[in-house]
C-alpha positions as CSV (number, residue, x, y, z in Angstrom):
1,X,10.8,-10.6,40.7
2,X,10.3,-8.7,37.4
3,X,11.1,-10.6,34.2
4,X,14.4,-10.0,32.6
5,X,15.0,-9.6,28.8
6,X,12.6,-8.6,26.0
7,X,9.6,-9.9,28.0
8,X,10.1,-7.1,30.5
9,X,9.6,-4.5,27.8
10,X,6.9,-5.8,25.4
11,X,4.0,-5.7,27.9
12,X,3.3,-2.0,27.4
13,X,3.7,0.3,24.4
14,X,5.0,3.1,26.5
15,X,8.1,1.2,27.8
16,X,11.4,1.4,25.9
17,X,13.9,-1.4,26.1
18,X,17.5,-0.6,27.2
19,X,18.6,-0.5,23.5
20,X,15.9,2.0,22.6
21,X,13.3,-0.2,21.0
22,X,9.5,-0.3,21.3
23,X,8.7,-4.0,20.9
24,X,5.0,-3.4,20.2
25,X,5.8,-1.2,17.2
26,X,8.1,-3.9,15.9
27,X,5.4,-6.5,16.4
28,X,3.0,-4.3,14.4
29,X,5.6,-4.2,11.6
30,X,5.7,-8.0,11.6
31,X,1.9,-8.0,11.0
32,X,2.5,-5.9,7.9
33,X,5.2,-8.2,6.7
34,X,2.7,-11.1,6.8
35,X,0.2,-9.1,4.8
36,X,-0.5,-9.4,1.0
37,X,1.8,-7.5,-1.3
38,X,0.7,-4.0,-2.5
39,X,2.7,-1.7,-4.7
40,X,2.6,1.9,-5.9
41,X,4.2,3.5,-8.9
42,X,4.3,7.0,-10.2
43,X,4.3,7.9,-13.8
44,X,3.8,10.8,-16.2
45,X,0.9,12.9,-14.6
46,X,-0.3,10.0,-12.4
47,X,0.2,7.2,-10.0
48,X,-1.0,3.6,-9.8
49,X,-1.8,1.3,-6.8
50,X,-2.0,-2.5,-7.3
51,X,-2.7,-5.3,-4.9
52,X,-2.8,-9.1,-5.2
53,X,-5.6,-10.2,-2.8
54,X,-4.1,-13.7,-2.7
55,X,-7.5,-15.4,-2.3
56,X,-6.9,-19.1,-1.7
57,X,-10.4,-20.4,-1.0
58,X,-12.9,-20.7,-3.9
59,X,-15.7,-20.0,-1.4
60,X,-14.6,-16.4,-0.8
61,X,-16.3,-13.6,-2.9
62,X,-13.3,-11.5,-4.2
63,X,-15.3,-8.3,-4.3
64,X,-15.9,-8.6,-0.5
65,X,-12.2,-8.2,0.2
66,X,-11.0,-4.6,0.0
67,X,-7.4,-3.7,-0.2
68,X,-7.6,-0.4,-2.0
69,X,-9.8,2.5,-0.8
70,X,-11.0,5.7,-2.5
71,X,-10.5,8.7,-0.2
72,X,-11.4,11.5,-2.6
73,X,-11.5,12.0,-6.3
74,X,-7.7,12.6,-6.2
75,X,-6.5,10.3,-3.5
76,X,-6.4,6.5,-3.0
77,X,-5.0,4.2,-0.3
78,X,-3.7,0.6,-0.6
79,X,-3.2,-1.4,2.6
80,X,-1.3,-4.4,3.9
81,X,-1.5,-6.0,7.4
82,X,-4.6,-5.9,9.5
83,X,-7.4,-4.7,7.2
84,X,-9.7,-3.8,10.2
85,X,-7.0,-1.4,11.4
86,X,-6.6,0.0,7.9
87,X,-10.4,0.6,7.7
88,X,-10.2,2.8,10.8
89,X,-7.5,4.9,9.3
90,X,-9.3,5.1,5.9
91,X,-12.5,6.4,7.6
92,X,-10.4,9.1,9.4
93,X,-8.7,10.0,6.1
94,X,-12.1,10.4,4.3
95,X,-13.5,12.6,7.1
96,X,-10.4,14.8,7.0
97,X,-10.7,15.1,3.2
98,X,-14.3,16.1,3.4
99,X,-13.7,18.6,6.2
100,X,-11.0,20.3,4.2
101,X,-13.3,20.6,1.2
102,X,-16.1,22.1,3.3
103,X,-13.8,24.5,5.1
104,X,-11.6,25.7,2.2
105,X,-13.6,24.7,-0.9
106,X,-10.6,22.9,-2.4
107,X,-9.2,19.3,-2.4
108,X,-7.1,18.3,0.5
109,X,-3.3,18.3,0.0
110,X,-1.9,14.8,-0.3
111,X,1.2,15.5,1.9
112,X,-1.0,17.3,4.6
113,X,-3.5,14.3,4.7
114,X,-0.6,11.8,5.0
115,X,0.9,13.8,7.8
116,X,-2.4,13.9,9.7
117,X,-2.9,10.1,9.3
118,X,0.6,9.5,10.5
119,X,0.1,11.8,13.5
120,X,-2.8,9.6,14.5
121,X,-0.7,6.5,14.1
122,X,2.0,8.0,16.2
123,X,-0.4,8.7,19.1
124,X,-1.1,5.0,19.3
125,X,2.6,4.4,20.1
126,X,2.7,6.8,23.0
127,X,-0.2,6.1,25.3
128,X,-0.9,3.1,27.6
129,X,-4.1,1.0,27.1
130,X,-3.8,1.1,23.3
131,X,-1.7,-0.7,20.7
132,X,-0.2,0.5,17.4
133,X,-2.1,0.1,14.1
134,X,-0.9,-3.2,12.6
135,X,-1.1,-1.9,9.0
136,X,1.0,0.0,6.5
137,X,-0.5,2.3,3.9
138,X,0.4,3.4,0.4
139,X,-1.1,6.8,-0.1
140,X,-1.2,8.0,-3.8
141,X,-2.7,11.2,-5.0
142,X,-2.4,14.3,-7.2
143,X,-2.5,18.0,-6.5
144,X,-0.2,20.3,-8.5
145,X,2.1,17.2,-8.7
146,X,2.0,13.5,-8.3
147,X,2.5,12.0,-4.8
148,X,3.2,8.5,-3.4
149,X,3.8,8.0,0.3
150,X,4.5,4.9,2.4
151,X,3.5,4.9,6.0
152,X,4.8,2.8,8.9
153,X,3.0,1.6,12.1
154,X,5.2,3.9,14.0
155,X,3.8,7.0,12.3
156,X,6.8,7.6,10.1
157,X,6.2,8.2,6.4
158,X,8.4,8.5,3.3
159,X,7.7,9.8,-0.3
160,X,8.8,7.5,-3.1
161,X,8.5,7.2,-6.9
162,X,7.8,3.5,-6.6
163,X,7.5,1.3,-3.5
164,X,5.8,-1.7,-2.0
165,X,4.4,-3.0,1.3
166,X,3.6,-6.5,2.6
167,X,5.4,-9.8,2.4
168,X,6.9,-9.2,-1.0
169,X,8.3,-5.8,-0.3
170,X,12.1,-6.6,-0.5
171,X,11.8,-8.4,-3.8
172,X,9.4,-5.9,-5.4
173,X,11.5,-2.9,-4.3
174,X,14.7,-4.5,-5.7
175,X,12.8,-5.0,-9.0
176,X,11.7,-1.4,-9.0
177,X,15.2,-0.1,-8.4
178,X,16.3,-1.9,-11.6
179,X,13.4,-1.1,-13.8
180,X,11.7,2.1,-12.8
181,X,12.2,5.2,-15.1
182,X,10.9,8.8,-14.7
183,X,9.4,8.7,-18.2
184,X,7.0,5.9,-17.5
185,X,3.6,6.1,-19.2
186,X,0.4,4.7,-17.7
187,X,0.8,1.4,-19.7
188,X,4.4,1.1,-18.5
189,X,3.3,1.5,-14.9
190,X,0.5,-1.1,-15.2
191,X,2.9,-3.6,-16.9
192,X,5.5,-3.0,-14.2
193,X,3.0,-3.4,-11.4
194,X,1.7,-6.8,-12.8
195,X,5.3,-8.0,-13.3
196,X,6.2,-7.1,-9.7
197,X,3.1,-8.9,-8.2
198,X,3.8,-11.9,-10.4
199,X,7.4,-11.9,-9.1
200,X,6.3,-12.6,-5.5
201,X,3.1,-14.5,-6.1
202,X,3.0,-18.1,-5.0
203,X,0.6,-19.0,-7.8
204,X,-0.3,-17.8,-11.2
205,X,-1.9,-14.4,-11.1
206,X,-5.7,-14.4,-11.5
207,X,-7.8,-11.4,-12.7
208,X,-10.3,-11.8,-9.8
209,X,-7.5,-11.5,-7.3
210,X,-5.9,-8.3,-8.7
211,X,-7.1,-4.9,-7.8
212,X,-5.6,-1.9,-9.6
213,X,-6.5,1.8,-9.6
214,X,-5.0,4.9,-11.2
215,X,-5.1,8.5,-10.1
216,X,-4.3,11.1,-12.8
217,X,-4.3,14.9,-12.9
218,X,-6.8,15.1,-15.7
219,X,-8.9,12.0,-14.9
220,X,-8.8,11.6,-11.1
221,X,-9.4,8.3,-9.4
222,X,-10.3,5.4,-11.7
223,X,-10.5,1.6,-11.1
224,X,-9.3,-0.7,-13.8
225,X,-11.9,-3.1,-15.2
226,X,-11.4,-6.8,-15.2
227,X,-11.2,-6.7,-19.0
228,X,-8.3,-4.3,-18.9
229,X,-6.5,-6.3,-16.3
230,X,-7.1,-9.5,-18.2
231,X,-5.7,-7.9,-21.4
232,X,-2.6,-6.8,-19.6
233,X,-2.1,-10.2,-18.0
234,X,-2.5,-12.0,-21.3
235,X,0.2,-9.9,-22.9
236,X,2.5,-10.6,-19.9
237,X,1.8,-14.4,-20.1
238,X,2.5,-14.4,-23.8
239,X,5.8,-12.6,-23.3
240,X,6.8,-15.2,-20.7
241,X,5.9,-18.1,-23.0
242,X,7.9,-16.6,-25.9
243,X,11.0,-16.2,-23.6
244,X,10.6,-19.8,-22.4
245,X,10.4,-21.1,-26.0
246,X,13.6,-19.1,-26.9
247,X,15.4,-20.5,-23.9
248,X,14.4,-24.1,-24.8
């Protein structure tokens, strides 16, 4: 006899359950929910991507763990979920960006690249013998305007002004809804990103665990140095201490 219930429909990606669900896609989303928190914020003439690597072992070398990838001088991607799956998509994005530059002698459009990556994701939800990519991506970039897209294992994508992926997504997005403004400066975006990561971090934020990049219309892709992150964290910690003293 064939099994009855969800077990009958989660053996293959091509089989829908009676209520219209693809369980393998939902399982892939669960892998993303267990991943480290990454956030993206748009601001005046730019966007920021920030990730807490959440390194728990002192034996790990922080620089060996990549969560944010440079695609081109005007595009970056932050990941959450299965990093190996994300690397496959990142390589595909880099190839498509370079092909566009060779063919048309201009930077690839951020929305067009996002659509192509999501088309590839969708293919892996439709054919037997494969599984969905267990990763979500935040794609930030600039063309004639600033873009920030969130992609889903199903191949769906949405454009946002500020969003998050990973285990802290609900709390961070709630925080963004309360605090984000359309007149944010680069400094405002950095402070907000660190506050959001601190909100969902189980331990005190450490400079070596934080990775932040900015992409701006006039400066392109730039990684923040440890010194700049440390300075921003110090200001944040001092503010928390002052508030604590006032409450006491």
